[in-house]
N, C-alpha and C positions, 0 to 999 in steps of 0.2 A: 859125527854129524855137527856141522857148524851153524846151520840156520834152518828154520822151519817156517812155513807159512803161518800167519797169525791164526787163521780159522782152524787149521789142522791142529795147532798147538792147544788152542782152547778146547777143542773136542777131545784131544788126548789127555788133557789135564782134568777132564770131566766137569767143565763149567757148563757145557751144553751137551744135550743128549745126542745130537747129530751134527755133522759138519755143516749141513745146510742151515741149521739153526744158528750155529756159530757165525757163519758167513752173514746171515741176515742181521744178527746183532751188531756185527762190526759195521755193516753198511748203514744201519740206522743210528749210529753214533753212540751205542751203548758201551763201546770199548775204546779207551784212549791208551796210546803208547807214548810215554814220556810227556804226558799232558796235552798231546795233540791227537786229533782224530786221525784214524788210520784206515787203510783199505784192507780187505780180506787177504790180499796177496802180499801184504807187507811181511818182511822177513823179521822173525823174532830171534834175538840172540840172548845168550846168558847175561844176566845183569840188567835187562830191560825192566823198566817200571811200568806196570799196567794198572789201569782202573777199569774194573769190569762191573757193570750194573746188570743184575739179574733179578727181575721181579722188583721187589721192594728192597733188596739187599744190594750193597755196593762193596766190592772187594778191592782193596789196594794191595797189590802183590808185586813181588819181584821174581823174575825168572831165575831159577837155580839150575835147571837142566832142560834139555830138549828131548822131545819124542814126537814121532809122527804116527805112532800106533797107540791105540787105546787099550790100556791094560786094567788090572784091578785098581780099586780105589786107593789101596795102600801105596801102590807104585805112583799113581797120579798125584798124591799129596807130596811126594818128594820132588816134584817138578817145580814147585813154587814155595815162597814163604810169604805169608800174609803179615802186614805190619800190625803192631800191637794196637795202635790207635784205630785202625780199621776194624779189628776184631772187637774191641770194646764198644765202638759205635754200633756195630751190628747187634751185639748183645743188648745194648740199651734200647735200640729200636724194637727188638723182639720182645723185651720186657714191657715196653710201652704198649705195643699192640695187644699183648696178653692182658694188661691192666684195663685197656679200653673195652675189651669184650667180656671182662670179668662179670659185669652186671647182667649180661644177656644169658637167659636160659632157654634152650629150645623146648618146645612143648613135648610132653611125654607121650601124648597120643595124637592121632589125627583129629581134626575138628569134626564135631558131629553136625547134624543137619541144621540145627539152630545157629551154631557158631559160623557155619558156612554162609548162611543168610546174612548174618551181621557183617562178616568180612566183605561180602559182595556189596552190602549197603554202604560200608565205609569207603569202598572203592569208588562208588558213584553216589555222591552226596544227594543228588536230585532224586534218587530212587526211594527215599523215605517218604 
C-alpha cells in the first residue's frame, strides 16, 4: 500500500470514531497536512506531518505506516508518532484544566424545595 485517503487514515488510526466524522473534521479545517489545509480525499504517504485538532487537544504527528482498515488500538498507535513537544503541550493543558476545576465540588444531594426556590429566584432577579 503506497497511499491512503486522509479521512480513511485518520479513522484507521483511531483519531475519529467514524470515517464521516474524520471527513467532517478535515473539511472544517481541523486537520493540516504539512502546514496546509487539506481535503478529505488527499493522499497520505509515509513521512507526512499532520496536525490534528480533536476537541481541546491538538496532536502533531508524523505518519509511520499506512492502513485503510480500523484495527485494535495497539495496531493504530503504530501508524503514527507524536512529537515530544506536542505530547508535553497536551499534558500541560490537561493539568491546567484539572487545576481550574479543582475548586469546584458537585453537590452531594439534589436540592430540596427551599433550595429550588432560591435557585429559581437567582435565575430571575425580579422574582424576589
